[in-house]
Steps between C-alpha positions, in 0.01 A plus 500: 500500500223730607358718227615863514219736603394723215665837499284796603557869465487725804158569633342813337323626814726795522762677293790731549498863377843614604810345659725724701820287530823569697794265459842508663737252332810382688766436241734327745260266675289447177167574679256781489252661750177620361170667586191569292169672533243376245185704433236235427142483417300220655207373301352230722543459883797281585705414801787356283728675240713275291770642277817369332830482686802281473817482729371800686430515868229736610563626847164676552194591306211734576184647341315826545185603309507855353365750743541274793762493782473139618786317340462123527799262492503182306659155546726370235509157330686385190427259216834413344361295215249776397769773562244695720470652833165523678413770751220416737319777686300459821181612339381554150620790301209674351460620133657840432836654480785458755871447543695187579854560642772251564871463566704219375851369416630304204814383324702634214528161335753381234240340274461808270134535580296709739719764696852341452858578516730543203878473532727743313864615507583857554771675275738448806441124476292481810202261513171668592123434481213697370130425592286468189154352400343262250128454572354347181321276507415456873786610716396848633370290787866431591550876565180596675163335570253594225232386265755369248271452201503702182138606512515635861652847407566783742728804544814482695691740724850366550757609758853347511732535792850441372865587569556861405775425239279274300275567198140413579244469215133404464238540226427873561725809552624585861254712688728554810832395638590545871755376758388194683408592856662197654833524320656776292678243278152413353259700299122480449390529145122530414360485145204651323177291502482259214202467258266216556714190404547129575738380768732317258607827347621670818871531544780619737873511443758596767867495405792697342445625138594771265257627241462686165183699434316670219138608409288364225313712252213543742730609795473162699824470704676170407808367698703189434673380816831307474761351732727769651756617244314374204283798424594515130359144454158628563501743211394265226194380706417851592498593127275200424254583791486869402396403143268218612272680745372749245465211236258322733325821602428575134413130423259463783384860485526506884778692696749309722314512832780557742730803561821306469649183345794330665689209342756321734748213443516250782783250566290207603178472294321179384312633198616726218311801644181593693249777406431644853316818434746799485793285624586231263765250617748324257781250503811713443545324155154609387563866587871592495690568185866585509569737198842342441441128598135411423406310189236592249311189628487643852377837383224342310405296800494798731280692239246211498486450876452879568232503230327196658495638854401847412199361291380343823476850666167521297429141415518314830538774737237758404271212396570173686391148431212387732692184592817305400283301247539823279875543560573383144325821373712714716823334393408416150392850418816657647710235318348612170491882547866509616586420130273768366663747731861389419420505126379859542798621703773285339409379151862393431426180702244373242333367811190346367701237311652422828162468652423206267815331641492591860129475577300338225764230463513424872130488524446261206769259633353473852131511384534196267564273806213302645613638844457856399200705640247740368616876509226566754517248796256523787731568795387416850770499755771763432765231517380401156592838352878447478450199285302712236776768484615312189532533128133447456381794716778727379579402142192326378298780669709759316469305170119486511487870582730574210261288273204682641655846446567404129149354463312814621765761398691757700249788493208286644740327742600835649138622529397185679800518726434850606131425571596186704774685706269796558207288621700288740777728621593464879288185491507138372386331180464148351634384164147519349481871579786576265349289221172686544657847454722385207193331335306820536772709353558264199160361431663158474425180707800560729365291796405206281845496324702547815321244712594241246870592567500562874258224645638208313856363497721481191461640152437378146716389218358642169546248211508655156508383144456702183386490143526745215174634358591731207646811650384405850630263764257284685606384857345220689541547872423286802571541872556240772677517837878487468650241739881491573487121445304513180233282640135603501345439842189275489186718500706815434246765390685828556435764243609862493374817337819583320583834332685377176696731267676423175789667331673429160814568305336803351399631846738353745453744779122575488222249507318462171212347689373444869226265614374367825500126493211388732450140364719193456565558123476781249585596148658826424562659157786751457469725192769565254778267617740413218591130441804400703457791751540401856204542742548519875239451765528714818640813363747666748466182716233673707272199542540253780509185296728271295471471125556167307543560129469256218845407367440718186420804698802443724733465196393844375546656841848366520591715203361793686721413792811463290462838335362663826189628318285366775505745809733408788221411754344276231833330419529437872152362515549252217800321664343523850192327371697225314721415790187469722329275237814287472517457883140383485584259238264668245783574250838345436776615737756467217287721273503778760878487528503548118267793514719647770779506248303746294563758767878528413435846343315616818615838648241574758597470867172374635441232213850368582422499870189296461655260248784461748256394780327253254838348411622501848199292607587249225860522609420389851327188358794431262748510785350161598585347148825433310455814286604770752813604287296497191248733654772738598629501130142556378473808736848627400407480144151668552648799696800547273348764266355718764828474689689653188246774508518600866861403588664586834509878496220750515451717200433881517153596574365133503172453689442303819360203309831446313693494829249242630532295186884507529465380861266208396702386202844496685345318788351230270822463306700482823270236655531306176880515497561716203879520551576840374229649733619287797870620453390870455266468812790373713731768391239765565426347839869485614547853375211614703612294809826698474342836490406575149143611423224270369181642364192406706330352188787256446532388860211236489628313187860523619426360837282230367757396233788495746310297760361246254849449357705573820698334769529546873744794463263692287213416741705625795564823317127548427424463865765762578315739261165424690668594828623825342170584325344820606150453352227236531477485119864395465466243797184348327687481160785313668289276714279396210809444271697272746238223460626444148804302626525143396732352774309307769720644780431850374121447471498387850682831600233702315216328686676552840562868391130534429411432864793707653465843664654650180171438308184684589206279579292625209789401260584156621233342280651652190852393592379130555315524163821609333653152523196329342624541136681166496394151582757469793398849620130408500564183699711689750258780548212253560715317752596836666121595526430161672789525734418856600118485471424586862715816485366607159144422588512707822669787316246521215194341637172627348694732268530478112884446531438154632289411190779646275752291686293187452447571126858565416646200679252243359323572177793409258538136593444244226457163666208308670738436791554870578118563458435245770777636724360857469137389567611286796705785648219754503252231622726450804581878528176685411540872401142626458604835340691303232250222449392610152865562396586140604219371277614713209860389549390134486289574196799659327719198591232285339511710178887472496473110541249500206746714289779266574293193385364672197754735366843426648633274229372700211635824633832346581534358150400832347759687705770253410409529132554879523851459627594189293 
């Protein structure tokens, strides 16, 4: 095979200053007509201008130098592979300013990228389409020819020609609206000029929408656009946005730079949301909250996503990464500060404990693999970008920023952030620029510390032993790279600069000591620690590392877990580390299941949630043993006490976390066949089916329980409810629950349903993933992927949904035979955007195979002894 030629960025011999773009989308033929005038500055003489363009046909192009009248026309040639169009002019264009003009046509595609069509149903049941955009990372070039690179910033004047009964939005407020000369059924909407910005942040939306509006404390107009007839479902997000904008203004000490902020829910949308400057687009489920039918879980999710996207208005939009290599900083930062913002606006969510589960936990799991990657990956061709939109760039990125924030302290962090944003506003920066400004503000070696976390893959395990020395406790510490398989790679020399903190039974919430571990080993003395008192490393579970304690230290920590004297995020951290160490074969899998029993008095939602994930991972492996029923009995016993505490019915004035805990506990007991729960869930389901109300917070556990213990009749009733559902949230709840069915014929129906017209393209992956909770379901989902590969690959090619699909259908197999089958299939059917995911899945299958060899018999015997 010939070697691919190295990727090159666009030539820097000229640059755009302003784009004047006019687009006329045809919502019936799914095409659009466009024209643009680009004010450019030529630096070196050239007869060729090459810019980005995909699936666009340029009809004509011309150039005229400022102050001249002689317009020259160019010829047009395309390079499909490079996603460029080249305009060649009869003579060299001389340095100076000028204007390049062109007319072109394009397609409103159905791939959820570029300028695309999104299908929705009107309140009258009529199918219609809106025209919407998703440009990040490199799809602005599908809407208009441009310099589609983040560092080539310009201003934009946008004009949309649209049917007069449609809402038309862009980044800026409307400047003028007129009747279209050619046809009075159309209107011409022009928008104010944008600030200097990157192409990937431009956006246009044309469709039918209602909105709610408000103003924040600084008078910025905020609107939330909803489907027609669902205006009230925008009020929660509006409330979040109105609180969030002033929070960021105060945090960064820089006002929000635009005159308005629109948030809009789109029917077809691949990601969760996109931070287009002044016009943030969302999946409906990440924005809309039905005051009567949305769960606490949905409200929290909406608050986090709104917090994330609005943070980008400063960090990402005002100051933008120079190239996609630095994408992690953009996303990691927003993924961290969304929690800071939600904690400020909604303290009742205890959101930082959830960070440890949602982000730190995900990052540590993926980053222990040999097929992980450093946070900062040199990106060449933009097709590589989609593959790094993963838990490393988002979640590990967020976790190291949280660790950095804790290391330098909030006051210095804010000073450094303000200096950085002020210096680079309306321009671009490298990761190192941020370290420089945070280092200056704090006087600490930020660049040195952070480089050890961003440029090398993985993270350390801190091994710790202790001895008493009079009134003091002396800890011996060492660091080495943590590997998911527990094996140290030959020649492995990785070392990190690790901010370590220590808390004790006398000071459970506040570190008694902090150090920076910059060598392989260290000894630390903690003063005034009573004999028998527990000591925990990584106070608040802020550090990005695992901890392996001596057995004596672990024993004393277990007492702190049983009496809940250890803080929730630290109780969570102890079991998370232990399960990871057991998976790597570094501690006994049986001992970890014994430690898990110490959590029987646990009352915290997030701790239970993370423990449930850990036990679920074990449960998937145990499905391939003869101890499946015993594992279910173990789980029923473990959840019994917390079930007595939360029960079925909401109590007066209970917080959102109690509702989320009830949802979790009932679903676990239902899946594990606790008969009283199964019977009550079926009763509640049939009552609901027959018209009685069912609280939103109970629907998930009821649906999951009924499906995992149900027959064809109940399955058909569930699909009837899906057809009647009036919100995307409810449809998602049902479509994720139906995969819990056990019958082979019903699993097949779920998989066929996933590909049907009834399921939106962006949700298909999650519906297929829903059936992978059982051995039979995993095999059928894998077969389904192979049988439908061409269709699925065409649909998701190059996007992160393809990687997610590959991951969910392959990573939980437990045999050599399946590993070979997966490897062979992707050798025969290459998917470049999912290449790393395939390797990670194969590595996970390898870990599962090792676990089966090493731990299966001992764990089975232990579980049987518990039910004997």
